[in-house]
C-alpha positions in Angstrom: -11.1 45.2 19.9 -14.7 44.4 18.9 -13.7 41.1 17.4 -12.0 39.9 20.6 -15.5 39.0 21.9 -16.0 36.7 19.0 -12.4 35.4 18.8 -13.3 31.8 19.5 -15.9 31.5 16.8 -13.8 33.4 14.3 -11.4 30.5 14.6 -14.0 28.2 13.0 -13.5 27.8 9.2 -17.3 28.1 8.8 -17.2 31.6 10.2 -13.8 33.3 10.1 -13.4 37.1 9.8 -15.7 37.4 6.8 -18.4 35.3 8.4 -18.3 37.5 11.5 -18.6 40.6 9.4 -21.6 39.0 7.7 -23.3 38.3 11.1 -22.6 41.8 12.3 -24.4 43.1 9.2 -27.3 40.7 9.6 -30.6 41.1 11.3 -33.0 38.7 13.0 -36.5 39.0 14.5 -37.5 36.7 17.4 -41.2 36.3 18.0 -41.7 35.4 21.6 -39.5 36.3 24.7 -40.3 33.3 26.8 -38.9 29.8 27.2 -37.6 29.4 23.6 -37.0 33.1 23.2 -34.7 33.4 26.3 -32.0 31.0 25.2 -32.5 31.9 21.6 -31.9 35.6 22.1 -28.8 35.0 24.2 -27.4 32.8 21.5 -28.1 35.4 18.8 -26.5 38.1 20.9 -23.6 35.7 21.7 -22.9 35.0 18.0 -22.9 38.8 17.2 -26.0 39.2 15.0 -25.8 43.0 14.5 -29.5 43.9 14.8 -32.0 41.8 16.7 -35.7 42.5 17.1 -37.9 40.7 19.6 -41.6 41.0 20.2 -44.0 39.8 22.9 -47.2 41.3 24.3 -47.2 39.2 27.4 -46.0 39.9 31.0 -43.8 37.8 33.2 -45.5 35.4 35.5 -44.1 33.1 38.2 -44.9 30.0 36.2 -42.5 31.3 33.5 -39.5 31.2 35.7 -38.7 27.5 35.4 -37.5 28.0 31.8 -37.5 31.7 30.8 -34.0 32.6 31.9 -34.1 36.2 30.8 -36.6 37.0 33.6 -36.3 36.9 37.4 -38.8 37.1 40.2 -38.3 40.8 40.2 -39.7 41.0 36.7 -43.1 39.4 37.5 -45.8 41.6 36.1 -43.5 43.4 33.8 -43.5 43.3 30.0 -41.4 40.4 28.7 -39.9 42.4 25.8 -38.8 45.2 28.2 -37.4 42.7 30.7 -35.5 41.0 27.9 -34.2 44.3 26.5 -32.6 45.2 29.8 -30.8 41.8 30.2 -29.7 41.7 26.6 -28.4 45.3 26.6 -26.2 44.5 29.6 -25.0 41.3 27.9 -24.3 42.7 24.5 -24.3 46.5 24.5 -22.6 46.8 21.2 -25.6 45.3 19.3 -28.7 47.1 18.1 -31.7 45.7 20.0 -35.2 46.5 19.0 -37.9 45.4 21.5 -41.6 45.4 20.6 -44.0 45.1 23.5 -46.9 43.8 21.5 -48.1 40.7 19.7 -47.8 40.3 15.9 -51.2 40.4 14.2 -52.4 40.2 10.6 -52.5 44.0 10.7 -48.8 44.6 11.8 -46.9 41.4 11.0 -45.9 42.1 7.4 -44.5 45.6 8.3 -42.4 44.1 11.1 -41.1 40.9 9.5 -40.1 42.7 6.3 -37.4 44.6 8.3 -35.3 41.5 9.0 -33.2 38.9 7.2 -34.7 36.0 9.2 -37.6 35.5 11.5 -37.4 32.9 14.4 -40.7 31.8 16.0 -40.6 31.1 19.7 -44.3 30.9 20.6 -46.6 28.2 21.9 -49.7 29.5 20.0 -50.7 27.9 16.7 -52.7 30.9 15.6 -49.7 33.1 16.2 -47.5 30.8 14.2 -49.9 30.9 11.2 -50.1 34.7 11.3 -46.3 35.1 11.2 -46.0 32.3 8.6 -48.3 34.2 6.3 -46.4 37.4 6.7 -43.1 35.7 6.1 -44.4 34.0 2.9 -45.8 37.3 1.7 -42.5 39.1 2.3 -40.4 36.1 1.3 -38.5 36.1 4.6 -37.1 32.8 5.8 -38.8 31.5 8.9 -37.4 29.2 11.6 -40.1 27.6 13.7 -39.5 25.7 17.0 -41.9 24.0 19.3 -41.9 22.1 22.6 -44.3 19.8 24.4 -42.9 18.3 27.5 -39.8 16.2 26.7 -40.3 16.6 22.9 -39.4 19.4 20.5 -39.6 20.3 16.9 -37.6 22.4 14.4 -38.6 23.4 10.9 -37.3 26.1 8.5 -39.6 27.6 5.9 -38.0 29.0 2.7 -40.9 30.8 1.0 -41.4 29.6 -2.6 -39.0 26.6 -2.0 -40.3 24.6 0.9 -43.6 23.8 2.6 -44.9 26.6 4.9 -46.4 26.2 8.3 -49.9 26.4 6.8 -49.1 23.3 4.7 -48.4 21.5 8.0 -50.7 23.1 10.5 -53.4 24.8 8.5 -56.1 22.2 9.2 -55.0 21.3 12.8 -57.2 22.7 15.6 -55.3 24.7 18.2 -54.3 22.8 21.3 -56.4 23.3 24.4 -54.8 24.3 27.7 -51.2 25.1 28.7 -48.3 23.3 27.0 -46.0 21.4 29.2 -42.5 22.9 29.3 -39.2 21.6 30.7 -36.1 23.8 30.8 -33.6 21.4 29.2 -35.8 20.7 26.2 -36.7 24.3 25.7 -33.0 25.2 25.8 -32.1 22.4 23.3 -34.7 23.4 20.8 -33.9 27.1 21.0 -30.2 26.4 20.6 -31.1 24.4 17.4 -33.1 27.4 16.2 -30.2 29.7 16.8 -27.9 27.3 14.8 -30.4 27.2 12.0 -30.5 31.0 12.0 -26.7 31.1 11.9 -26.7 28.6 9.0 -29.1 30.9 7.1 -27.3 34.1 7.8 -23.9 32.7 7.0 -25.1 30.9 3.8 -24.3 27.4 5.2 -26.2 24.2 4.5 -29.3 24.2 6.7 -30.7 20.6 7.3 -34.1 21.9 8.7 -35.1 23.5 5.3 -38.4 21.9 4.6 -37.5 19.0 7.0 -38.9 18.8 10.5 -36.4 17.7 13.1 -38.1 15.8 15.9 -36.3 15.9 19.3 -36.8 13.3 22.1 -35.3 15.1 25.0 -35.4 12.2 27.4 -33.6 9.9 24.9 -31.4 12.6 23.4 -32.3 11.5 19.9 -33.6 13.2 16.8 -35.5 12.1 13.7 -36.1 13.9 10.4 -39.4 14.0 8.5 -39.7 15.8 5.2 -42.7 18.1 5.1 -44.4 18.1 1.7 -45.6 21.4 0.1 -49.4 21.4 -0.4 -50.4 22.2 -3.9 -53.7 23.7 -2.6 -52.1 25.7 0.3 -53.8 29.1 0.3 -50.7 30.7 1.7 -47.7 29.5 -0.4 -49.0 27.5 -3.3 -48.8 30.4 -5.7 -45.2 31.2 -4.9 -42.4 29.9 -7.2 -38.6 29.7 -6.8 
């Protein structure tokens, strides 16, 4: 009765029995097990993505607990990836879960991202974004990026060779200084949008964030869309073609 768990989503014409089988055969990598990663990972498990990897080299701190729902006060000081693995294994024991208790770097990113159908970024570091972006472009793996800053959030999907990449957008931007303000409802909204984008990609549905940044105003509960242009001189993606 494996499909009983997914019975309510199988009722949807966009999914059905065949779509559920497609999700169960799919794989996703989540980079970051914090505020965005927590809700995102629960959503991916809830929809039945068959193999889910997640990586984070950080440990749980008390300041994480306002928005990182996979972790509890008992997890403070523990590796986030291991803490997440324990909660997700209890939530969805039938899925293949692959924790990585380290950060992705230029040395290891390509080997890791190449193992998955889609990569979802859930980090607050610009350098980390660009490292994963370069690996995804090199391996031609679709990348879903989400970001939050206080009551505002962003969502953008990179299709290597077809859309702008993150270096087109952020390559000349200096990394922000200091901690990024984070509020649980906005983090949850953005990560849920990331999960839906991942579902669109894995199911072969239309995905409105392809090459288009969706800007969320959490306080006003509104969104705007801005097309991101591909840079002809981008050192990461300019040489790729459809």
